[in-house]
One Martini backbone bead per residue (centre of mass of N, CA, C, O) as a GRO file, in nm:
protein
  402
    1MET     BB    1   0.049   0.062   0.001
    2ARG     BB    2   0.322   0.258  -0.060
    3ILE     BB    3   0.312   0.315  -0.386
    4ARG     BB    4   0.151   0.579  -0.417
    5PRO     BB    5   0.344   0.787  -0.295
    6LEU     BB    6   0.564   0.734  -0.510
    7LEU     BB    7   0.404   0.807  -0.751
    8PHE     BB    8   0.342   1.091  -0.692
    9LEU     BB    9   0.634   1.187  -0.672
   10LEU     BB   10   0.702   1.119  -0.966
   11VAL     BB   11   0.502   1.316  -1.105
   12ALA     BB   12   0.610   1.582  -0.971
   13LEU     BB   13   0.889   1.565  -1.097
   14LEU     BB   14   0.803   1.566  -1.398
   15LEU     BB   15   0.655   1.844  -1.396
   16ALA     BB   16   0.896   2.014  -1.300
   17ALA     BB   17   1.085   1.961  -1.547
   18GLY     BB   18   0.884   2.085  -1.779
   19CYS     BB   19   0.894   2.397  -1.667
   20THR     BB   20   1.220   2.452  -1.779
   21GLN     BB   21   1.205   2.501  -2.079
   22GLU     BB   22   1.012   2.734  -2.300
   23SER     BB   23   0.938   2.961  -2.115
   24PRO     BB   24   0.826   3.268  -2.106
   25PRO     BB   25   0.866   3.567  -1.989
   26ILE     BB   26   0.714   3.781  -1.761
   27ALA     BB   27   0.963   3.972  -1.717
   28GLY     BB   28   1.143   4.252  -1.867
   29PRO     BB   29   1.318   4.331  -2.121
   30THR     BB   30   1.312   4.418  -2.439
   31THR     BB   31   1.363   4.245  -2.728
   32ALA     BB   32   1.474   4.266  -3.048
   33ALA     BB   33   1.278   4.038  -3.162
   34GLN     BB   34   1.037   4.153  -2.947
   35PRO     BB   35   0.874   4.418  -2.925
   36ALA     BB   36   0.707   4.635  -2.695
   37ALA     BB   37   0.447   4.828  -2.813
   38THR     BB   38   0.298   4.915  -2.521
   39LEU     BB   39   0.557   5.058  -2.438
   40GLU     BB   40   0.662   5.357  -2.267
   41PRO     BB   41   0.861   5.601  -2.226
   42THR     BB   42   0.906   5.762  -1.916
   43SER     BB   43   1.075   6.028  -2.026
   44GLN     BB   44   0.821   6.092  -2.196
   45PRO     BB   45   0.576   6.266  -2.292
   46SER     BB   46   0.255   6.182  -2.368
   47ALA     BB   47   0.212   6.372  -2.626
   48THR     BB   48   0.494   6.222  -2.771
   49SER     BB   49   0.475   5.892  -2.745
   50THR     BB   50   0.312   5.828  -2.985
   51VAL     BB   51   0.385   5.559  -3.213
   52ALA     BB   52   0.405   5.406  -3.492
   53PRO     BB   53   0.442   5.093  -3.571
   54SER     BB   54   0.708   4.877  -3.650
   55ALA     BB   55   0.816   4.597  -3.820
   56THR     BB   56   1.107   4.713  -3.784
   57PRO     BB   57   1.346   4.710  -3.582
   58ALA     BB   58   1.555   4.913  -3.422
   59PRO     BB   59   1.841   4.998  -3.342
   60SER     BB   60   1.993   5.027  -3.038
   61ASN     BB   61   2.119   5.342  -3.127
   62THR     BB   62   1.831   5.453  -3.148
   63PRO     BB   63   1.633   5.670  -3.086
   64PRO     BB   64   1.355   5.739  -2.963
   65PRO     BB   65   1.078   5.800  -3.149
   66SER     BB   66   1.004   6.075  -2.986
   67ALA     BB   67   1.290   6.223  -3.066
   68THR     BB   68   1.184   6.252  -3.349
   69PRO     BB   69   1.126   6.473  -3.565
   70ARG     BB   70   0.876   6.604  -3.719
   71PRO     BB   71   0.765   6.682  -4.010
   72THR     BB   72   0.778   7.014  -4.170
   73ARG     BB   73   0.640   7.275  -4.314
   74THR     BB   74   0.757   7.519  -4.512
   75PRO     BB   75   0.717   7.844  -4.494
   76THR     BB   76   0.608   8.109  -4.643
   77PRO     BB   77   0.747   8.398  -4.696
   78GLU     BB   78   0.701   8.699  -4.610
   79PRO     BB   79   0.675   8.998  -4.710
   80LEU     BB   80   0.858   9.265  -4.675
   81LEU     BB   81   0.783   9.489  -4.388
   82LEU     BB   82   0.836   9.849  -4.324
   83VAL     BB   83   0.720  10.065  -4.028
   84SER     BB   84   0.951  10.063  -3.805
   85ALA     BB   85   1.220  10.079  -3.610
   86GLU     BB   86   1.234   9.766  -3.556
   87ASP     BB   87   1.242   9.679  -3.850
   88PHE     BB   88   1.522   9.815  -3.922
   89GLY     BB   89   1.707   9.843  -3.709
   90ASN     BB   90   2.086   9.830  -3.747
   91ASP     BB   91   2.087   9.740  -4.095
   92ARG     BB   92   1.875   9.963  -4.194
   93ASN     BB   93   1.769  10.211  -4.409
   94PRO     BB   94   1.513  10.431  -4.342
   95LEU     BB   95   1.528  10.580  -4.645
   96THR     BB   96   1.511  10.267  -4.810
   97GLY     BB   97   1.530   9.964  -4.664
   98GLU     BB   98   1.822   9.882  -4.686
   99LEU     BB   99   2.081   9.703  -4.660
  100VAL     BB  100   2.387   9.716  -4.503
  101SER     BB  101   2.727   9.639  -4.496
  102ASP     BB  102   2.773   9.890  -4.278
  103PRO     BB  103   2.626   9.998  -3.985
  104ASN     BB  104   2.813  10.242  -3.918
  105VAL     BB  105   2.681  10.455  -4.123
  106LEU     BB  106   2.417  10.486  -3.931
  107GLN     BB  107   2.601  10.667  -3.708
  108ARG     BB  108   2.546  10.902  -3.893
  109ARG     BB  109   2.480  11.194  -4.052
  110PRO     BB  110   2.291  11.342  -4.262
  111ILE     BB  111   2.314  11.498  -4.590
  112ALA     BB  112   2.215  11.795  -4.734
  113VAL     BB  113   2.211  11.902  -5.082
  114LYS     BB  114   2.263  12.156  -5.305
  115ILE     BB  115   2.148  12.133  -5.651
  116SER     BB  116   2.178  12.190  -5.974
  117ASN     BB  117   1.948  12.228  -6.298
  118HIS     BB  118   2.026  12.535  -6.393
  119PRO     BB  119   2.150  12.518  -6.676
  120GLY     BB  120   2.215  12.230  -6.841
  121GLY     BB  121   2.483  12.305  -7.000
  122TYR     BB  122   2.637  12.359  -6.705
  123VAL     BB  123   2.522  12.107  -6.486
  124ARG     BB  124   2.516  11.882  -6.693
  125PRO     BB  125   2.625  11.644  -6.525
  126GLN     BB  126   2.593  11.548  -6.216
  127ALA     BB  127   2.732  11.483  -5.890
  128GLY     BB  128   2.596  11.194  -5.695
  129LEU     BB  129   2.283  11.128  -5.734
  130SER     BB  130   2.293  10.806  -5.749
  131GLN     BB  131   2.364  10.812  -5.414
  132ALA     BB  132   2.102  10.898  -5.325
  133ASP     BB  133   1.826  10.847  -5.132
  134LEU     BB  134   1.712  11.154  -5.171
  135VAL     BB  135   1.504  11.360  -5.401
  136PHE     BB  136   1.428  11.704  -5.444
  137GLU     BB  137   1.210  11.857  -5.673
  138HIS     BB  138   1.203  12.213  -5.733
  139ILE     BB  139   1.099  12.518  -5.741
  140THR     BB  140   1.207  12.848  -5.739
  141GLU     BB  141   1.209  13.054  -5.998
  142ALA     BB  142   1.056  13.069  -6.305
  143ASN     BB  143   1.042  12.729  -6.302
  144ILE     BB  144   1.279  12.638  -6.208
  145THR     BB  145   1.498  12.371  -6.098
  146ARG     BB  146   1.592  12.203  -5.784
  147PHE     BB  147   1.802  12.032  -5.547
  148THR     BB  148   1.756  11.805  -5.273
  149ALA     BB  149   2.003  11.596  -5.131
  150VAL     BB  150   2.009  11.282  -4.953
  151PHE     BB  151   2.272  11.157  -4.748
  152TYR     BB  152   2.378  10.840  -4.582
  153ASP     BB  153   2.516  10.542  -4.678
  154GLU     BB  154   2.645  10.719  -4.908
  155THR     BB  155   2.974  10.844  -5.061
  156PRO     BB  156   3.060  11.048  -5.279
  157PRO     BB  157   3.346  11.172  -5.429
  158ASP     BB  158   3.141  11.380  -5.569
  159VAL     BB  159   2.962  11.696  -5.545
  160GLY     BB  160   2.751  11.855  -5.799
  161PRO     BB  161   2.655  12.153  -5.830
  162ILE     BB  162   2.651  12.399  -5.586
  163ARG     BB  163   2.385  12.586  -5.446
  164SER     BB  164   2.139  12.778  -5.343
  165GLY     BB  165   1.913  12.830  -5.117
  166ARG     BB  166   1.581  12.765  -4.983
  167LEU     BB  167   1.292  12.749  -4.801
  168ILE     BB  168   1.276  12.439  -4.810
  169ASP     BB  169   1.562  12.420  -4.638
  170LEU     BB  170   1.401  12.441  -4.351
  171GLU     BB  171   1.276  12.135  -4.372
  172ILE     BB  172   1.458  11.890  -4.457
  173PRO     BB  173   1.671  11.878  -4.221
  174LEU     BB  174   1.446  11.815  -4.009
  175MET     BB  175   1.320  11.551  -4.129
  176TYR     BB  176   1.647  11.409  -4.115
  177ASP     BB  177   1.853  11.515  -3.917
  178ALA     BB  178   2.036  11.711  -4.093
  179ALA     BB  179   2.266  11.835  -4.276
  180PHE     BB  180   2.374  12.149  -4.451
  181ALA     BB  181   2.462  12.219  -4.805
  182TYR     BB  182   2.580  12.528  -4.952
  183SER     BB  183   2.648  12.842  -5.118
  184GLY     BB  184   2.395  13.007  -5.032
  185SER     BB  185   2.188  13.318  -5.005
  186SER     BB  186   1.957  13.503  -4.944
  187ILE     BB  187   1.905  13.713  -4.699
  188GLY     BB  188   1.637  13.598  -4.599
  189VAL     BB  189   1.729  13.297  -4.584
  190ALA     BB  190   1.981  13.344  -4.401
  191PHE     BB  191   1.822  13.431  -4.145
  192LYS     BB  192   1.661  13.167  -4.122
  193LEU     BB  193   1.900  12.972  -4.098
  194SER     BB  194   2.034  13.109  -3.849
  195ALA     BB  195   1.749  13.061  -3.673
  196SER     BB  196   1.773  12.773  -3.668
  197THR     BB  197   1.805  12.453  -3.513
  198PHE     BB  198   2.046  12.371  -3.750
  199ASN     BB  199   2.292  12.577  -3.762
  200ASP     BB  200   2.535  12.398  -3.646
  201ARG     BB  201   2.492  12.197  -3.926
  202ILE     BB  202   2.600  12.399  -4.122
  203LEU     BB  203   2.775  12.390  -4.446
  204ARG     BB  204   2.967  12.621  -4.528
  205THR     BB  205   3.209  12.746  -4.760
  206GLY     BB  206   3.441  12.769  -4.520
  207VAL     BB  207   3.468  12.469  -4.519
  208PRO     BB  208   3.583  12.187  -4.566
  209GLY     BB  209   3.550  12.038  -4.919
  210TYR     BB  210   3.544  12.268  -5.094
  211TYR     BB  211   3.546  12.334  -5.463
  212ARG     BB  212   3.694  12.440  -5.768
  213THR     BB  213   3.724  12.349  -6.096
  214GLY     BB  214   3.784  12.573  -6.346
  215GLU     BB  215   3.579  12.594  -6.545
  216ASP     BB  216   3.438  12.706  -6.863
  217LYS     BB  217   3.219  12.871  -6.664
  218PRO     BB  218   3.024  12.981  -6.465
  219TYR     BB  219   3.110  13.025  -6.142
  220GLU     BB  220   2.835  12.915  -6.002
  221HIS     BB  221   2.900  12.612  -6.152
  222THR     BB  222   3.195  12.525  -5.977
  223LEU     BB  223   3.077  12.383  -5.715
  224TYR     BB  224   3.227  12.148  -5.499
  225ALA     BB  225   3.261  11.821  -5.319
  226ASP     BB  226   3.401  11.653  -5.034
  227MET     BB  227   3.219  11.469  -4.812
  228GLN     BB  228   3.433  11.357  -4.608
  229ARG     BB  229   3.509  11.630  -4.490
  230TRP     BB  230   3.237  11.695  -4.361
  231TYR     BB  231   3.252  11.470  -4.148
  232GLU     BB  232   3.498  11.594  -4.006
  233VAL     BB  233   3.348  11.855  -3.918
  234LEU     BB  234   3.128  11.708  -3.752
  235ASP     BB  235   3.329  11.575  -3.555
  236GLU     BB  236   3.448  11.842  -3.442
  237ARG     BB  237   3.142  11.931  -3.342
  238GLU     BB  238   2.990  11.678  -3.238
  239LEU     BB  239   2.752  11.601  -3.485
  240ASN     BB  240   2.827  11.294  -3.571
  241VAL     BB  241   2.526  11.150  -3.538
  242PRO     BB  242   2.261  10.988  -3.500
  243PRO     BB  243   1.962  11.003  -3.607
  244GLN     BB  244   1.628  11.137  -3.519
  245PHE     BB  245   1.351  10.977  -3.583
  246ASN     BB  246   0.982  11.063  -3.594
  247SER     BB  247   0.946  10.904  -3.865
  248TYR     BB  248   0.818  10.652  -4.117
  249MET     BB  249   0.853  10.497  -4.388
  250ALA     BB  250   0.723  10.268  -4.595
  251PHE     BB  251   0.811   9.924  -4.678
  252SER     BB  252   0.793   9.699  -4.975
  253GLU     BB  253   0.829   9.432  -5.194
  254GLU     BB  254   0.525   9.459  -5.226
  255PRO     BB  255   0.266   9.579  -5.371
  256PRO     BB  256  -0.009   9.711  -5.353
  257GLU     BB  257  -0.328   9.733  -5.407
  258GLY     BB  258  -0.474   9.890  -5.686
  259GLY     BB  259  -0.312   9.932  -5.923
  260GLU     BB  260  -0.181  10.114  -6.202
  261PRO     BB  261  -0.046  10.173  -6.481
  262ALA     BB  262   0.314  10.306  -6.500
  263GLY     BB  263   0.558  10.350  -6.752
  264LYS     BB  264   0.496  10.674  -6.802
  265ILE     BB  265   0.639  10.997  -6.716
  266HIS     BB  266   0.523  11.340  -6.747
  267ILE     BB  267   0.692  11.652  -6.662
  268ASN     BB  268   0.571  11.999  -6.639
  269TYR     BB  269   0.753  12.309  -6.585
  270ARG     BB  270   0.641  12.529  -6.777
  271ASP     BB  271   0.861  12.466  -7.015
  272VAL     BB  272   1.136  12.480  -6.862
  273VAL     BB  273   1.100  12.190  -6.740
  274THR     BB  274   1.155  11.840  -6.819
  275VAL     BB  275   1.027  11.518  -6.717
  276ASP     BB  276   1.129  11.160  -6.749
  277TRP     BB  277   0.976  10.842  -6.673
  278GLU     BB  278   1.090  10.494  -6.716
  279TYR     BB  279   1.010  10.176  -6.704
  280ASP     BB  280   1.230   9.895  -6.607
  281GLU     BB  281   1.194   9.566  -6.601
  282ALA     BB  282   1.485   9.450  -6.547
  283SER     BB  283   1.529   9.642  -6.276
  284GLY     BB  284   1.273   9.793  -6.141
  285ARG     BB  285   1.308  10.090  -6.269
  286TYR     BB  286   1.337  10.431  -6.302
  287LEU     BB  287   1.409  10.633  -6.568
  288ARG     BB  288   1.590  10.940  -6.655
  289TRP     BB  289   1.476  11.247  -6.804
  290THR     BB  290   1.596  11.581  -6.933
  291ASP     BB  291   1.506  11.748  -7.172
  292GLY     BB  292   1.518  11.471  -7.353
  293GLU     BB  293   1.765  11.357  -7.180
  294GLU     BB  294   1.974  11.174  -7.047
  295HIS     BB  295   2.024  11.133  -6.697
  296ARG     BB  296   2.347  11.174  -6.547
  297ASP     BB  297   2.637  11.074  -6.388
  298LYS     BB  298   2.953  11.201  -6.362
  299ASN     BB  299   3.103  10.974  -6.195
  300ASN     BB  300   2.963  10.697  -6.376
  301ASP     BB  301   2.752  10.730  -6.620
  302GLU     BB  302   2.476  10.693  -6.500
  303GLN     BB  303   2.155  10.649  -6.515
  304LEU     BB  304   1.909  10.779  -6.360
  305SER     BB  305   1.734  10.630  -6.079
  306ALA     BB  306   1.434  10.462  -5.937
  307ALA     BB  307   1.217  10.296  -5.721
  308ASN     BB  308   1.085  10.589  -5.664
  309VAL     BB  309   0.809  10.798  -5.762
  310VAL     BB  310   0.697  11.110  -5.611
  311LEU     BB  311   0.405  11.296  -5.613
  312ILE     BB  312   0.402  11.635  -5.487
  313PHE     BB  313   0.131  11.821  -5.374
  314ALA     BB  314   0.171  12.184  -5.322
  315GLN     BB  315   0.161  12.475  -5.177
  316HIS     BB  316   0.232  12.792  -5.326
  317GLN     BB  317   0.406  13.098  -5.206
  318THR     BB  318   0.483  13.415  -5.235
  319ASP     BB  319   0.765  13.602  -5.102
  320TYR     BB  320   0.796  13.950  -5.091
  321SER     BB  321   1.035  13.968  -4.863
  322ILE     BB  322   1.205  13.787  -5.081
  323CYS     BB  323   1.490  13.824  -5.278
  324GLU     BB  324   1.652  13.640  -5.550
  325ARG     BB  325   1.656  13.877  -5.787
  326GLN     BB  326   1.876  14.158  -5.813
  327VAL     BB  327   1.860  14.486  -5.980
  328GLY     BB  328   1.945  14.707  -5.796
  329ASP     BB  329   1.623  14.817  -5.697
  330GLU     BB  330   1.525  14.559  -5.855
  331CYS     BB  331   1.295  14.281  -5.845
  332TYR     BB  332   1.275  13.966  -6.040
  333ALA     BB  333   1.271  13.753  -5.781
  334TYR     BB  334   1.090  13.555  -5.565
  335SER     BB  335   1.015  13.365  -5.318
  336GLU     BB  336   0.922  13.025  -5.245
  337GLU     BB  337   0.669  12.884  -5.066
  338ILE     BB  338   0.655  12.543  -4.940
  339PHE     BB  339   0.383  12.332  -4.822
  340ILE     BB  340   0.540  12.067  -4.628
  341TRP     BB  341   0.276  12.062  -4.449
  342GLY     BB  342   0.058  11.842  -4.331
  343GLU     BB  343  -0.129  11.784  -4.632
  344GLY     BB  344  -0.164  11.582  -4.937
  345GLU     BB  345  -0.128  11.506  -5.258
  346ALA     BB  346  -0.036  11.176  -5.402
  347VAL     BB  347   0.194  10.978  -5.609
  348ILE     BB  348   0.287  10.640  -5.639
  349LEU     BB  349   0.584  10.509  -5.811
  350ARG     BB  350   0.589  10.147  -5.862
  351ASP     BB  351   0.645   9.867  -6.051
  352GLY     BB  352   0.468  10.008  -6.288
  353GLN     BB  353   0.286  10.175  -6.080
  354GLN     BB  354  -0.002  10.344  -5.939
  355PHE     BB  355  -0.058  10.533  -5.623
  356PRO     BB  356  -0.276  10.673  -5.432
  357ALA     BB  357  -0.223  10.946  -5.187
  358THR     BB  358  -0.123  11.077  -4.864
  359TRP     BB  359   0.043  11.328  -4.744
  360VAL     BB  360   0.232  11.349  -4.425
  361ARG     BB  361   0.302  11.638  -4.181
  362GLU     BB  362   0.272  11.738  -3.849
  363GLN     BB  363   0.590  11.780  -3.801
  364ARG     BB  364   0.892  11.924  -3.849
  365ASN     BB  365   1.048  11.641  -3.742
  366GLU     BB  366   0.901  11.508  -3.992
  367MET     BB  367   0.850  11.300  -4.235
  368LEU     BB  368   0.720  11.179  -4.503
  369THR     BB  369   0.406  11.027  -4.539
  370PHE     BB  370   0.190  10.746  -4.643
  371VAL     BB  371  -0.166  10.728  -4.721
  372ASP     BB  372  -0.478  10.611  -4.729
  373GLY     BB  373  -0.816  10.646  -4.702
  374ASP     BB  374  -0.774  10.470  -4.403
  375GLY     BB  375  -0.468  10.537  -4.290
  376ASN     BB  376  -0.277  10.350  -4.435
  377PRO     BB  377   0.006  10.250  -4.534
  378VAL     BB  378   0.210  10.335  -4.823
  379PRO     BB  379   0.437  10.162  -4.973
  380LEU     BB  380   0.754  10.146  -5.064
  381GLN     BB  381   1.009  10.067  -5.247
  382ILE     BB  382   1.305   9.930  -5.213
  383GLY     BB  383   1.487  10.232  -5.207
  384ASN     BB  384   1.504  10.499  -5.383
  385THR     BB  385   1.390  10.856  -5.397
  386TRP     BB  386   1.174  11.071  -5.591
  387PHE     BB  387   1.063  11.408  -5.549
  388GLN     BB  388   0.796  11.565  -5.698
  389VAL     BB  389   0.740  11.903  -5.673
  390LEU     BB  390   0.413  12.046  -5.693
  391PRO     BB  391   0.201  12.280  -5.786
  392THR     BB  392  -0.143  12.321  -5.737
  393HIS     BB  393  -0.172  12.549  -5.982
  394TYR     BB  394  -0.118  12.351  -6.179
  395GLU     BB  395  -0.210  12.230  -6.506
  396ASP     BB  396  -0.151  11.939  -6.587
  397PRO     BB  397   0.172  11.832  -6.532
  398VAL     BB  398   0.077  11.525  -6.566
  399THR     BB  399   0.172  11.224  -6.752
  400ILE     BB  400   0.024  10.888  -6.768
  401GLU     BB  401   0.146  10.574  -6.894
  402PRO     BB  402   0.159  10.230  -6.951
   0.00000   0.00000   0.00000
């Protein structure tokens, strides 16, 4: 009867021996041959830990699936739009919107220079205009035109011929916190310039930099200058400091909506001076002709061009207290006051299109800015600008063709 306990013992031993053969592990690390797809790395946040299972296990040195960045769609870059000081930063010229190769040039003061445009046979081609950031063309008296060119990030080797200032030059240096260089002025304008808030940064003809060319033409058309010497004068006066701009023109690579074709622009200053601008598709710029001839820069023989041509319509009023041309006791030409403050009508020409706008200048130390009917900025194309200042009493002085 003792056989049954022995039999039971034998069966138990046989069962125990069978359990030690190919039994799968109950717990432990996942093997490469059979990854545990339901386990998540505890070091990863739950929001990024879900990964689609892979039929082929990754090599042991591959980072966890959740550490691999998901592919993202490259966003389409927005067109460049510059409207504030922060947008320009410290490496874009606020007068053109252009990046500068050396940001240090923006740490100096702009210089506005008075340049002659009449008579053409004596003064054209002028030197330096192709490197100006801004050029204002306005009438002086008898409907002849003259330029005030504003230089900031570029310095031409020579600039001129330099002529006398006008009442408009009481405004432009204030607009751009600029120095002002000119050959002189009538007594009335001289008094006003001497009383101006920028009198200390006026570069009169007695300072270094000016020179006479000695050309065989009327003496008044022979005054030029080396602008680098002017910066040395401003350094000596401790006035060669970064300008403080109190308003900013807007710039954009893309034109605003609603433009109309404007391939050719003809401007007639009462048949005394005529100006033509023609849009060049290849360069994306307007090319200039004056009195029917290509208008070039004496320094480099380049035809003058502009990324923007802006028509400024402003009230003009004769100031009979200031004589600009006197013979004996008789005055033959009085000074013109040009009202480039407040607001007025403008047309912006860029990219072969025209855009109506309103020019605005509320304070004397603000530059001209441009808005649409809703008060939104109308951007200029990045690059230089020519302002064609036109009297509001002119009848149809501009013709624009597609």
